[in-house]
N, C-alpha and C positions, 0 to 999 in steps of 0.2 A: 486613634482619632478618626481615621478613615472609616473604620467599621461603625463607629457611632453615627457618622453622617449617612452611611448607607442604609441604616435602619430608621432614619428620620421620617420615612414615609408613613410610619405607624402613628404618628402624632395625631392626625385628624380622626383616625379610625378606632382608637382605643376607647373613647367614651361611647361609641355607637352601639355596642351590645345592650347597654342599659335601656335606652328607649325602645329598642326592638323587643327585648324580652318582656318589658312592662306591657307593651302593646299586645304581644301574643298572649301573655298571661291574662290580661283583662278580657281578651276576646274568647279564650278557651276555658280558663279557670278563674272567673271573676272573683268568686268568694275566697278561694285560697290565696289569690294574689293580694286581695285587700287585707286579709288577715296577717300576712307577712310583709306589710308595706314598709316597715322600718328596715327590713332586709334589702329592699330595692333602693332605699335612700343610701344605705351603707355601700351598696354596689356602685351607685353613681359617684359617690365621694371617693371610693377606692380607685376606680378607673381613672378619674381625673387626677388623683394623686400620682398615679403612675406616669401620666403625661407631664405633671409638674416636675417630677424627679428627672425625667428624660430631658425636659426643657432646661432645667437648671444645669445639667451636665453639658448640654450644648452651649449654653451661655458662657460657662466657665471656659470651654474650649475656644469659643469665639474671642473672648478677652485675651486668652493666652496666645492664640495662633494668628488672629487677624486675617482669617481666610473666608472665602465665599464658596459654597458648594452647591452645585445644581445637578440634578439628574432628571432626564426626560426619556420618554419612550413614545414611539409613534402610535397614534390611535387611528388616524384616517390618512390614507395616501391616495391621491387622485391627480395624475398628471403634474401640473405645477402647484397644486394645492396640497398642503400637508398640515395636519393638526396633531400636536403633541401634547401629552399630559406629563406632569412631573412635579417636582418640589424644589424649592429654592431656600437654602439656609444661609442667611446673612444676619448682620446685627439687628436689622429691623424685624426680621422674623423671630429671632430669639427674644427680643424685648417684648413683642406683642404676645408671644406664647407664654412668657412668664407672667405677664399681666392677666391674661385670660385664665390661666390655671390657678394662680394664687388667689385672686379675687373670687374666682368661681368656686373653689373649694370652701372658702370662708362663707360665701353666700349660701351654699348648699347646707353647710352645718347649721347656719343661722335659720334656714328655711325649715329644717326638721321640726323646730319648735314653733316657729311663726305660723306655719301652715298645718300644724298638727290637728287642729279642730276643723279643717276645711275638708269638704267631701271630695274635692279634686286634688287631694294630696299626691296620688300617684301620677295623675295627669300633669301636675306641675313639675315633678321631677323628670318625667319623660320629656317634656318640652325643654327644660333647662339643659338636659344632657344632649339633646339634639342640637340645641343652639350652640353648645360648646363645640360639638363636632363641626358644625357649619363655620363657626368663627375660626377655628384652628385650620380648617381647610382653606379658608380665605387667606390667612396670613402666610401659609406655606406655598401658595400657588406660584407657578413659574411663568404664567402667561396671562394675557388679558381675558381669553375665553374662559379659562379655569376660574379666574377671579370673578367673572360675571356670573358663572353658575353658582358658586358659593355665596356671592353677593345676594342673589335672589333667594337662596335658602335662608340666609340670615334675615331677609325681609319677611319671609313666611313665618319664621320663628318669632320675630318681633310682633307680627300680626296676632299670632296665637297667644302670646304672653300678655300683650296689652289687653286683649279681649278675653283674658282668662275667666273673669267673672262676666260672661257674655249675657247673663240674664239681666244685668244692670244696663239700662239704656245708655248711661254715660260711657260705660266701658265699651259697649258695642259701637257707639258712634266714634269713640276715640281710636279704636283699632282700624275702623274704616278710614278715618281721616289720615292716620299714619300710612296706611296702605296706599291710598290715592296720591298723597303728597310725594311719597317715595317713588311711585310709578313715574311721576314727572321727571325726577332726576335720573331714574334708571333708564328711561327711554333716551334721554340725552347721552347717558353713558354708552348705551348700545350703539348709537349713531357715531359717537366719537371713536369707539373701537373699530367700527367698519371703515371710518374715514382714515384712520392711521394704518389699517391693513392695506387700504388702497394706495397709500403713499409709500409704505415701506415693504409691503408684501410679507410681513411677519407679525405674529402675535407674541413671540417670545421676548421677554424684557431685554435680554442681552443683545439680541439681534436688532430689536426695535431701536434701542438707544444708539447703537453703533451706526446703523444705516441712516437714521434720521439726522444724527449729528454730522455725518458726511454730506448729506444732502444740503443741510443748512450751510455748512462750511463752503460748499461749492456753489451756493446760491441757486440750487435747482428745485426749490419748492415755491409754491404760491403762498405768499405770506398771509393774505386774508383767509384763505381756505385752511391753512394750518392753524391759525389762531382760532377759527371757528371750531375746528375739530378738538382742539385743546380745551376750549370753553365748554364743549359738550361733555368731555371727560370730567371736567371739574364740576359740572352740574350734578353728576352722581354723588360726588363728595359733599356738595352743598346740601342736598336733601338728606343724606344719611347722617351727617354731623350737625344737622339743625342750624345751618347758617342762613342768614338773611338772603333771599326772601322766602325760603322754604323751611323756616323754623317753626311754623305754626302747629305742627303735630306734637312737638316735644312736651309742652305743658299738659296737654290732654292725655298723653301717654301715662301720666301719673295715676290714672284710674286703675292700672294693674296693681298687683300686690307689691309691697315695698321691696322685697328682695329682687324683684325684676328690675325695679328702678335702680337699685344699687349695682346690679351686674351689667345690664345692657344699656342703661341710659346714663351711666356715669363713668364706667371703666372700659367697656369693650365695644358695644355696637356703635354708639355714636363716635367712638374713636376710629371706626372703620373708614370714615371719610378722611380723617387725618392720615391714617395709614395709606390710603390710596394716593393722596397727594404726595406724601413722602416717598412712596414707591416710584411714582412717575416724575419726581422732581428732576432727575437728569433729562427728562424730556421737556418739562416746562421751563427749565432754567435758561434754555437757549431761545425762548420766545418772550421777549421783554413785555409785550402787551399782556400776556396771560399772567405773568408774575405781578404786574400792577393790579390786575383784576383780583387775584387771590388776596393780595394785601389789603385792597380796598374793601372787599367783602368781609375780610377778617376784622378790620377796625370798625366797620359799621356794626357787625355782630357783637363786638366787645361792648360798645356803648349801648346798643339797643337792649341786649340781655341784662345789663346792669340797671338800666332805668326801669325796665319792666319788672324787675325783682323788688323794687322799692316798696310797693304797696300791696303785695300779694298776702292774702290771709291764710291760704293753704300752705302748710309747711313744705310739702313735697313740691308744689309748683314754684315756690320761692327758690328751692334748691335746683329745680329744673332750669329756671332762667339763669341761675348762677352757672350751671353746667354750660349752657349756651354761650355765656360771656367768656368763660375760660377756654372753650373750644375756639372761640374767636381769637383769643391770644395765640393759640397754637397755629391757627391758619394765618394770622398776621406774621408770625415768625417764619413760616414756610414761604410766604410771599416775599419776605425780605431776604430769603436765602439762608436764614439762620436755622439750618437743619438740626444741629445739636440742641439748641435752645428749645425748639418745638418738641422734640422727643423727650427732653428732660422734663418739660412741663407736663407732657402726656403721662409720664411715669408718676410724678409727684401728685398731680391732680387726681389720677385714678385712685390711689390709695386714700387720699384725703376725702374725696367726694364719696367713695364707697363707705368710709367711716361715718360721714354725715348722714347718708341715706339710711344706713343700718341703725344709726342712732335715732333718726326720726321714726323708723319703723318700731324701735323699742318704745318710743313715746306713744305712738299710735296704738300699739299692742296694749300698752298699759291703760290708755284712755278709753279704749273700746270696752273694757271690762268694768268700767266705773258706772255705777247706777246713774242713769240720766244721760249717758252718752251713747249715741248710735254711731255707726260707721261714717255717716255723712258729717258728723260733728267732731269726730276724733282727730281730724287733720286740721281743724280750724285753730290757728294760734290765738285768736281772740277769746277762745274758750279755755285756754290753757293758762299757764303762769304758776309760779310757786311750786314747781315740781322738784326743786333741789333736794329737799329732805325725803322725798318719796323715791326718787330714782337717782341716787348720787353717782353711781358708776356710769350710767348713761349720760348724766350731766357732764361729768369730767371728760369722758371720751368725746362728746359733742363739742365741748369747749376747745379741746385740742385740735379737732378738725376745723373749727371756726377760726382759730388763731392761725392755723397753717394757711387756710385759704385767704386770710387777710394779709399774709406776707410778713408775719412776725417771726424774727429769728429765734432759735435756730431750726424751726420746723421746716418741713419739706418744701412747700410751695414758695417760701421766701427765696431760696436759691435759684429756682427756675424762673419765677416771675421777674426777679431782678434782672436776669440776663436778657429777657425779652424787652423789658423797659429800656435798658441801656442800648440794646441794638436798635430799637425804634428811634432813639434820639439821633443816631447816626444816619438812619434811613430817611426820616422826614420829621421836621419839627412839629408839623400839624398832627401827624399820626402819634408822635410822642406825647404831645399835650393831651390828646384824647386818652391815650393809654394810661398815663399817669393819673389823670382825673378819675378814670374808671377804677383804678386801684383804690382810691379813696372811697368811691361809691361801693366797691366790693366790701370793704371793711364796715361801711355803714349798714348795708342791708344784711350782712351776715350776723352782725351783732344785734340788729333788730330782731332777727329770727331767734337768736339765742336768748335775748332778754324777754321777749314775749312768751317764750316757751318755759323757761326755767326760773326766771326771777320774779319778784313781786309776790302777790298773794294767789293762793289756789282759787281758781275761778269756777269751782263746783258749787252749784246752787242746791242747797238741801235744807230741810227743816229739822230742828232738834225736837227733843221729847216734849217741850212746852208749846210747840207749834209756832215759835218765833223763827223768823228768817235769820239764819246765821251769816250767810254770805249771799251775794247776788252775782249773776253773770255780768261780768264787767270787762270792758275792752279798752285798750289804749289806742287812740287814733294817731294818725301821723302828726297831729298838732301837739301830742304829748298830753292831751286831756283824756279824761274818762268818758266813755259813751256807753250807755246801757244797751243791752241786747234784748231783742224781743223774745220773751219766753213763751213759746207757743206749744209747749208740751206739759203734760201733767207730771207731778212729782210723787214719789213714794213717801208716805209718812212713816218715818223710821223712829226707833227708840234712841236713847242717849248714844250719840256716836262715840263717846269716850269709853263705853263699856267694853269689857273684854269679849263679850258675845259677838259683837259686830266685827271685831278685829280678827276673829277666827272663822266666822261662818261664811260659807260661800254657797251660791245657788247653782244648780245644774239644770240643763235643758230637759226636764221631764214634763209630765202632763200638767203639773201645777204651774210651772214656769211658762208653758205655752198658753195656759189660760190667762196668766198675768200679762203675757205679751199682747194678747188680744185687747186687754183693757188698757195697756200702756204701750203703745207701738214703739216708743223710743228704746225699749229693751230688745227689740228684734235684732239679731245679728245675722246678716245675710250670709248664706253659704257656709254656715258653721254649725257644729253640733257639739254638745257637751262642753260648751265654753263657760268658764267661771265668770261670776259677776261679783265685783267687790264694791265696797263703799268708798275707798280711796284708791288713787293710783298706787302701783306697786312695781318694784324692780323686776325686770325680766328674768327668766330662768338662766341657768349657767350656760346652756347650749346657745343662747343668744348673746350672752355677755362675752363668751370666749372669743368669737370673731371680732368683737369691738376692741378687746384688749390687744389682740394681735395686730389689728389695723392701727391702733395707737402706736405700737412699736414701729410699724412701717412709716407712719407719719413723722415720727420723731427722728428716724435714722436714715430713711431712704434718700434724703437730701445730701448725705455724705458722698453719694455717687458723683456729685459735681464739685467736691472739694479737692484741690490738687495735692494729693498725698504722694503720687508717684512721680518719678523722673524719667523722661524718655531718653533716647539715644543722643539727642542733641543737648542734653543737660537742662532742658526746660521742665518746669513743673507741669504735670499733666494729671488730670483726674481719671478715675476709672471709666466714666462714661465716654470721655474722649478717646481713650484707648479702645474701648469696646466698639465705638463707631468709626474707627480709623478706616476700614475698607470702604464704607459708604461715603465718608468724607473725601477720601481719595477719588472715588468715582465722580464726585461733584467738583473735583479740582479745587478743593478748599484746604486750608491749613487747620490743624488742630489748634484749639484756642489756648493761649498762654494766660494763665491766671496769676502770674507772679506779682502783678501790680496791685498789692493789697491796699495801698493808700487810695487809689482811684476807686477800688471796689467798696471800701468802707465809706467814702464820701457819697457815692451813689446810694449805698445801703441806708445811710442816715436819712437821706432825703426821702426815699421810698417808705421807710418805716415811719417817718414823721407824718407823711400823708395818711398812712394806715391808721396811726394813732389819732389823727384828726377825725377820720371817719368814725372810729370807735367812740371818741369823746362826744361827737354829735349824736350818735345813736343813744349813748347813755344819757345825754341831756334831754332827749325827747322821750325816751321810753323808760328811763329810770333816772330821774333828775338827781344827779349827784350834788348839785349846787343848792338843793332845796334848803339845806341847813344854814346856808350863808345868810348873814344879816342883810346884805344888799341884794338878795335874790329878788325881792319884791320890786326894788328900784329897777333892776335890769329888765324884769318882766314887764313892768309898766312902761319902760322906755320902748320895748319892742311893740307894745300895743298902741303907741302914740300915733294918732291921726293918720296922715297919708302913708307913713311908713307901714303901719299895720295893714292898711287896705292893699297896698302893693304886695306885701308879704303874703296876705291871704290869697290874692289873685294868683300869685306865682305858685304857691303850694297847691291851690285847687287845680290849676292846669297840670302841674306835675303829677298830682295824685290821680286825676282822671286819666292822664296819659298812661300811667303805669297800670292802674287797676283794669282799664279797658284794653290792655294789650296793644297800645299804640293804635288802636282802631283798625288794625290790619285785618283782623277776622271779619269785621264789618265790611271793609273794603273788598276783601276777596269774595265775601258772600254776595255783595251787590254787583260786583263786576264779573267775576268768573262764574260763580254759581248762578247768578241771575241771568247772565247772557246764555249759559248752557240751557237753563230751563226755558228761556225765551225761544232759543233755537229749536228745542225739543217740541215746544208748543206749536211753532210754525210748521215743522215737519209733520207733526200730528195732524194739524189742520189740512195741510196739502195732501196727506195720505187719505184722510177721510173725505174731504170735499172734492179733490181733483181725481186722484187715482180710483178711489172707491166710487166717486161720482160718475166717472166714465163707464165703469163696469155696471153700476146700477142703472145708468141712463140707457145703455144698450138693452138691458133687461126690460126697462119700462117701455121703451119704444117697441120692442118685440111684442110686449104684452098688448099694447094698444093696436098695433098693426094686426095682430092675430084676432083681437076683439072686433076690429073693423071688417076683416075679411070674412069672419064666420057668418056675418049677416048677408054676404053676397051669395053664398051657396044656398040652393033650394032643396038639396037632398035628393035630386034626381040624377042617376048615374048616366043616363043618356046625355044630359046637358053637360056633365063633366067631360064625357068622351068627345062631344062635339067641340068644346073649347080646347081640349088637348090636341085633337087632330088638326084644328084650325091653326094653332100656334106652330105645330110641327110642319104643316104645309107651307106657311109663310117663311119659316126658316129655310126649308129646302129650296123654295123658289128664289129666295135671296141668295142662297149658296150657289145655285146653278146659274145665276145671273139673269134670270127671266125678269125679275123685278129690279129696276135700276136703283142704285144707291140714292140718286137725287130724289126719287119718289118717296123714299123713307124719310129723307131729310125734310 
């Protein structure tokens, strides 16, 4: 066991050769490197698999031994200042490394086919491997300085991956927005690190916690200053985990390829903020004000993310706001001191949301190849529908992820979300009410996404052989009515769609298709080559379906970590996760949770599942009216439309829809306040620089010019006159200097 811990330092460095070799190969041997690009993908997957096996071994030993291992070595020594580097292996590290490696391997396998037609295939795998290295270095860090270094590397990787398709203006703007927003939080994190070093004189977690707790116990700290430093540390987590008010970058980050969204914006990078707060929880837990701030930010993010997901048309943005809301649940749990519940939900949500994002990527991949769909339309749920018979495996996997996120037993998120909801009731009735209400909203918007994407009729507009319109682009609004879509693109006139010819024929990007693309711009597929074009959506290849099926298994069974199968030394029932987290729970001076009261658990579960089913029922009523066959449906509908009731209902839904679709107007607020004020200040400084600074310089030049112009007319060009004037001035100076001419005379 000791030997395994001693070699744990290799965890961050094992994936590093892949991006280095790809970069060197593209620089020195570009043609050969591109010809063997599948080999580089295999190398990236193989190296990350080694880390996964090592992390699995560490996790098993963590569960069995309940120990914490830390190894450090000195890097800089100077009088009283010392900086050490090292690695820390504890339950939090092993959990995060397992998430990063398992989800990372599945995403890399998925990406091999998803990015196969992209010209930046090798660049994509290089970025992804470097991101894995940075993230693994972050979770194994033993001090704040080391965390900050890898924190910034993760931010750089996020910038590169979000802006992967940098020729698209939206992607370029999205990566800049993510970079700037995260710099706000990172600057606060740096100030907080410096502040706590000033207080404790150490960056190491073990020394930092011990010294700070002793100072607080002896009342030797300045409470306002400590709270400020803790809030600055928390600001870094707020930006990285997309918490209010620094959440605005997350939905725009969906402009990157879908595998990126699955890896860094569902399971790992956005979880870095949760990891940081969990790592520093022994520090925060003795500062009551900061714990209140953490829980407050968490509950605001929970509700805000859920309401903003209600009216999104882009499938990935809807999932992004869902991620934001679920991260708010984790932050709320940490603010309440529910360390185990937060990490449990981190695990279950990571696999469920990765499944949903990869499922959405399968749908997008399928829709992009359909005649009439360009990349900017392939993510719009209003242009989807009826995909069940075309992509059945994707549909089933997406449904499993949806049910899990809705909290339907026995899927993964049911177990973890229920714990947070129950703990919130003990913490604050107001917070609990918001959390339970948001659970219903989660079920509503997730089933809205599912129904708009897979149920109903296929929304592909095409013409049959007789020239008659078979179907029209059709969307379902939030009111449950149909609304037509503006058809601003030309359509291919095709033959009988039922013939076997069109079911087997595909088109490739040759000279003919390029000519067709110029005539019909909607066929252009940006950054792709040799991509097939089909008449109907089709199921993804096996290399994309395999990760979906594996994630389905995780979603089905990972919740068993929280079921009390084991019995501890005291004779109490305990689950695997609680046994795994025992060292960290002891560090927080908390007790392992006893789950023997099944009656209380079932009572709470019935209530939470009922709320989820209510949200599912409402979504089905609006987006797939299951009551339409009832005889009294017309009576119910006419009752809703009656007079003042209908007007009030319309006004409420209009306000809610506009609030959600316009992102709570926060982007407009930030644009007018921060962006507008910065631009105004820039214009003011520009005016001061041009009119005042440059004006003084230019004024001196102009004055010199006019003085010179005036003086040149005084001279007559005779040297004798110049000599007379020169000697006269010299004589007056000497007479004044010798005192012959009194000063009063000059005055």
